N, C-alpha and C positions, 0 to 999 in steps of 0.2 A: 433555420435550425441546423446545427452542426451534425455531421455524420461521423465525427471522430469518436472512437470508442475506447474503452479500456483494453480491448483486444488489440487495437491499433497501437496504443501506447506500449503494451506488452511486447509487441513485435519490434518496435523501435528500440526499446530497451535491450532486447536480446541481440539485435544487430549491432548496436553501439557497444554493448558490453564485450562482444566478440571481436570488435574492430581493432582493438589495440591502439586506436587513434589518440595520440597525446593531447589533442585539442578537444577530446570528448569528455565532458564532465561525467557521463555515465561510465565510460571505460575507467576513468581515474577513480571514481567512487567504488566500483566493483573491485578494482585493484587494491584498494585500501583495506579490504577485508570486511567480514560480516560484523565485527564489533563496531567499526566506524559507521557502517550503514545503519545498524541498529541505533547507534547514538544519534545520527542525523534524523532518523525516523522519530525518535523520542522528542528531539528539539522541535521538529515540525508539528508534532501533536500538541506540545505545550503552546507553541505560537498560534496554532489554530484555536485553542481554548481561549487564550488571551484576547485574540481578535473577536471571538464570539461574545465573550463577556463584556467587551468594550462596545458591543453593539455596532461593530464596524463591518458592514456587509461586504464591502470591497476587500477589506483585509481578510475577512473570513474566507471569501472565495479564493483569494490568492494563496493564503496559507493552506487551505484545503487542497488546492492543486499541488503544492509542494509536498503535502502529506501523502497524497495518493501516489505521486511519482516515487517518493522514497519507499513507500510500501511495496510498490511493484518491483523496484530494484531489489529489495529484500526478498520478496517472493521468488524472483528470478534466481537469486543466489541460492535459495533453499530448494529449488526445483519444484516449486508449487505454482501452478498456473492459475490464471484468472478463472478459467473453467472449473478447476478444482474448488476454488473458493465459492463460486456461484453454486456449484453442486451442493456444497455444505450448507449454504444459506437456503437453498431450495429444500433440502432435507429438514432443516430446522423449522421452516414455515409450515411443514406438514403436520405439526403438532402445536399445542398452545405454548406460548412463551414460557409460562411457569413450568410446564412439564419438561420442556427442552432444557431449561436451566437446571432443574432438579436432576435430570439425567446426566448433565455435564458435571455437576457437583459430586455425584456419586461415582464417577469414573475414576480410575487410578492413573490416568494419563498425565 
């Protein structure tokens, strides 16, 4: 079983984003701006859905890895940590899913 975690990936992304290394896809992606990163995230989400609907387990795994990577790049750029996201998920699980959804729909954010 792998011990690689989202926190590990988050740290790698932060290091590579700050490196300025012309050979780093992460540095290049971050340098392209939030709009490009958001676009890539959307593309990966669609590709993940397509693989899942095709019942392609390997493709779904591979596209999900791309999706998670691009999500973490976007979060890095927005200054949102994996810990922040996990805290929000933890908060949401403290109530029923329907109550949590109703609370979000009633917010003005």
